[in-house]
Every structure is written in C-alpha cells, then in structure tokens.
N, C-alpha and C positions, 0 to 999 in steps of 0.2 A: 504493500499500500504506500503510494507516494503522499507526502504531506507538502502543502503547498501554502505559501505566504504572497504577499503582493508581488516581489520580486525574486524570492527563492523557492526552490523546489527541493527537498529531502526525498531522497530514494535510495535502494539499495545497492550496495557497490556490485561490480562484477569483475571478471579477471581484466576486462577490456579496459578499466579503471586504473590498472597496477602502474602504467608509465606515467600518466599525468600525476597520480599521487606521489611518485618517486620524485617526479619532477619539482612539486611543490615543497616536499618535505627536503630536497636540496636548496631550497632558497634559503640564504643567510638568515632572515629576519624569523623565518619558521624552523629552520635546523637548530637555532638557538635554544628553542623551548622544546622541540621534539627531535632530539639529536640521535643520529644512528641509524637512520633507515635507508636500506637499499631495497630494491626492487622484490627480493625473496622476503625480507622481512614485512614489507608492505601486503604482499599476498598472504602469508601466514598470520599477522597480526591484526591487519585492518580489512582484509577482504574475506579470508576463509572463514567458515561458520566457527565460532567460539562460544562455549558454553558461558551463559551470564552476560553476554555482550549483544548489543544490535546496533550494526553499523547503519551509517547513511552519509550519502555523497550528497553534498551541497551543490546545486547548479544556480546559475544565475542566466536567463534566456537560454538555457539549453548546453551552457559550457560549464565544466566541472571547474569550480571555484576554492573548493574545500571538502573537509570531512567532518564528521561527527558520530559520536558513539554514546550509546546509553547503556548501563547496567542498573536493574532493577533488583530492588529488595523486595520480594513478594510475600514475606511472612506478614499476614494481617497486622499484627500488633505493631511492626516496625516498619510498615509500607513507604517506601521512599524510592528515588531514583537519583542516579550520578551521571552528569554528562560531562564531555570534553569534546573539544574541537578545534581544528587549525583551518587557517583561510590563506591563500595564496595572497603574497604581499599585495598585488595590484588589487586584490577585492578588500583589503584592510582599509579602515577609515571611513568608510561609505554606508554604515550602519547595516550592512549585510548579514555581520556577525550576530549583534543583537537580534535582527529578524529570524534568523535562522534557529538561534536559541527559543525566542519567543514562539515559533510555531511548534518546536518540538515539546516545549514546556506547556502548551495549551494542549496539546496531545496527551501528554502524560497525566495533567491534572483532570482534564474534562473527561476523556475517554478511558483512561487506564486507572483513575480514581486516587492518584498520588496526591498527598497532601504537602510535601515537601521533597524540594529538587536540590542537590549539592553539587558544586563545581570546586575544584582545587587548584588553582593556576599558581604557577611558581610566584613566590612573593613579589619579585622584582619585574613582574609582568605587567606594568602600569596600564598598557594599553587594554590588555584582555581584562583586566579587572574593572576598568572603566567601562568596558562595553558590557560586561555581566551586570555592573550597578544599573545600567539603562534599562534592564529587563525586571530589576527589582531585587536581584540577589544583594545579601548583605554579608559583611565579613562576622564570622562568629569564633573565629579561632586561628593559631597559628601550627601548622604542623611542621616540626623542626625537623632539619635534614631528610626532607621527604623524597627528593628526585635528586639522581646523580645527573650531573650535567655532563656535556662533551668534554669538557677538560678533566672529569674524574671528580670534581669537587661536589659536595652536597649542597642542594638550595632548599630553604624553607619554601613551603607552599601556605596561600592563604585559603583557609576554609571557608567558603560562601556558601549559604543557603537562601532559598526561595520558599515561602510558604505559599499554598495556595492563592490565599487571598493579599498575597503583596505583589503578585504577578502584573505588571505594566503591561496590558493586552494591546495597547497600540502605541506607536511610535510617538516619542516625545521629543 
C-alpha cells in the first residue's frame, strides 16, 4: 500500500532501488549520519524483508529522493512505533522530510492505532531535529554513545517522541 502526501509518496522498495539508494547514502551529508553503506548492505538492510521493520522509498514526482523505515512494538500495553529516514541532499531543506514523516505518522496513528511515535537522531544532526520538530516531535532524553560514526567515535542521540494529539497534521 502506498501512502501519499501533497508532494511525496511512500512505497515499498524493490531491488531496482538499490543503486539510487546507494548513491544517496554515498552523498557526504547523508553518509555523515548513515555511514558505511554499499550496495550489498543496502540490499540486505534496507530492501530485503527484515523482521520487525517496514521499509519505504520516499518519492517526489516519481523520483526516488529518500528512504524511511518503521519498527512497531505491537504489545497492546506498550503499543508504539519508531521511525528513521534519510533524504538526498538535493531534497533537503524543502519540507519534504517533514511531509514524509507526517504522512507515515498519520498512518501509524489513525490506521494502525499507535499513540506514540519515536525518533532518535544523532544529537548533532541539527537539521533533522528541526525537521522532526515541525511535525510535533519533542526531545525527551539523550541516549549516550548511541551510534558509531564513520570515524569510529560514538555519538549521542536525541530521543524524540510524538504523542498522537501532538501531531502537526498540516504544514506550518
């Protein structure tokens, strides 16, 4: 099932998307936060079926501009989802990231019944944090030494969450 917003469409990836995703992940501004991806890793971690994760290609006007994934905790007493994404450098700063997040969050809340959605960007990824805030995500904590970076150092992440009634359903 495709999910659609005013400018973006979210759809399931296919092996035909591997080269485009590998190219995006090779862009310095994307690789900084998503290091170490080659075509084989893209195929195994972003396109192949993986238990507990649902992948999406982000398209604008039929062109692949990014990737998003969701993991759901389906235990009724802890029901929530976690999402993560990256966008091609040329797609950044145009509101497409917040739109893609909004489209998926609406589906998670309205159709799937989640009351909370989380994200965990690297604490230094100021652009991503600002984009998530536009949709209603709020910082709730810091995850220390959470992600290994390309240079081998560990970076903290900012835990952000969105409660169903905090979702900004239209662009601001």
